[in-house]
C-alpha positions in Angstrom: 97.4 -139.3 1.3 93.7 -138.4 1.0 92.7 -135.9 -1.6 90.1 -133.4 -0.6 87.2 -132.8 -3.0 87.7 -129.7 -5.1 83.9 -129.3 -5.3 84.2 -129.5 -9.1 82.5 -132.4 -10.8 82.8 -133.7 -14.3 80.2 -132.3 -16.5 77.7 -134.8 -17.8 77.4 -135.3 -21.5 74.6 -133.1 -22.8 71.5 -135.0 -23.9 71.1 -135.3 -27.6 68.5 -132.8 -28.8 65.7 -134.1 -30.9 64.4 -131.9 -33.7 60.7 -130.9 -33.6 60.1 -133.0 -36.8 61.6 -136.0 -34.9 59.2 -135.5 -32.0 56.3 -135.2 -34.5 57.3 -138.5 -36.1 57.6 -140.2 -32.6 54.2 -139.0 -31.6 52.7 -140.7 -34.7 54.3 -144.0 -33.7 53.1 -143.9 -30.1 50.3 -146.4 -29.5 47.6 -145.1 -27.1 44.4 -143.2 -26.8 44.2 -140.0 -28.8 41.7 -137.1 -28.4 40.5 -137.5 -32.0 39.5 -141.2 -31.3 37.2 -140.3 -28.5 33.4 -139.8 -28.3 31.6 -138.3 -25.4 30.9 -141.1 -22.9 33.9 -143.2 -23.9 35.8 -144.5 -20.8 39.5 -145.0 -20.4 41.0 -147.1 -17.6 44.7 -146.2 -17.0 47.0 -148.2 -14.8 50.2 -146.4 -13.8 53.1 -147.5 -11.7 51.3 -146.3 -8.5 47.6 -145.9 -9.4 44.6 -146.7 -11.4 42.5 -143.9 -13.0 39.1 -144.1 -14.7 38.3 -141.3 -17.2 35.1 -140.6 -18.9 35.2 -138.3 -22.0 32.9 -135.3 -22.0 31.5 -133.5 -25.1 33.4 -130.3 -24.3 36.8 -132.2 -24.4 37.3 -132.4 -20.6 37.0 -135.6 -18.6 35.5 -136.9 -15.4 38.3 -138.7 -13.5 38.3 -140.9 -10.5 40.9 -143.0 -8.7 44.6 -142.4 -8.3 45.7 -139.1 -6.8 42.1 -137.7 -6.8 40.9 -140.6 -4.7 43.8 -140.4 -2.2 43.2 -136.7 -1.8 39.5 -137.2 -1.1 38.5 -135.5 -4.3 36.3 -138.3 -5.6 35.0 -137.9 -9.1 36.4 -134.7 -10.5 36.1 -132.8 -13.8 39.6 -132.2 -15.3 41.3 -131.2 -18.5 44.3 -133.2 -19.8 47.2 -131.5 -21.4 48.5 -134.7 -23.0 51.4 -137.1 -22.4 55.1 -136.7 -21.9 58.1 -139.0 -22.1 59.3 -137.5 -18.8 60.6 -134.3 -20.2 59.0 -131.0 -21.1 57.8 -132.0 -24.6 54.2 -132.9 -24.5 52.1 -134.9 -27.0 48.9 -132.9 -26.8 46.8 -135.3 -28.9 47.6 -138.2 -26.6 45.4 -138.7 -23.6 47.2 -141.9 -22.4 49.9 -144.2 -23.8 51.8 -147.0 -22.3 55.3 -145.9 -21.2 54.4 -142.2 -21.1 53.2 -139.9 -18.3 49.7 -138.4 -18.4 49.7 -134.7 -17.5 46.6 -132.8 -16.2 46.0 -129.1 -16.9 47.0 -128.1 -13.4 50.4 -129.7 -13.9 49.8 -132.9 -12.0 51.6 -135.7 -13.7 51.0 -139.4 -13.2 53.7 -142.0 -12.7 54.6 -144.0 -15.8 51.6 -145.6 -17.5 51.7 -149.4 -17.6 48.4 -150.1 -19.4 45.6 -148.3 -21.1 42.1 -149.7 -22.0 39.6 -147.8 -24.0 35.9 -148.8 -23.4 33.8 -147.1 -26.1 30.4 -145.9 -25.3 27.6 -148.1 -26.7 25.8 -146.4 -29.5 22.2 -147.2 -30.5 22.2 -150.2 -32.7 25.7 -151.4 -31.6 
């Protein structure tokens, strides 16, 4: 005898909630490029699962970005703001611009695929 589906499915176990203090501690452990470490003119090359992005930090905190989604959409070099990075959920590490294993999120809500590598290229200062 074949049983018909009741349409009721077993509830999934709820995900374990992480207290805000735990997220703060996790953010401190994440290795990547942070806003506070950048000077205007610094470049960041980010390789994700599907794309490569090149960012140049601007003095006002925004970035010039090229590559990835922007290149595919014919946007070319575009001025953007970056919200930060997520681990795939809704919590966002706002001080992180890019970190391996996370997802970079732009101010318009566009999110990259998982970041595979991040390279910071500091601007050359006079005398350096």
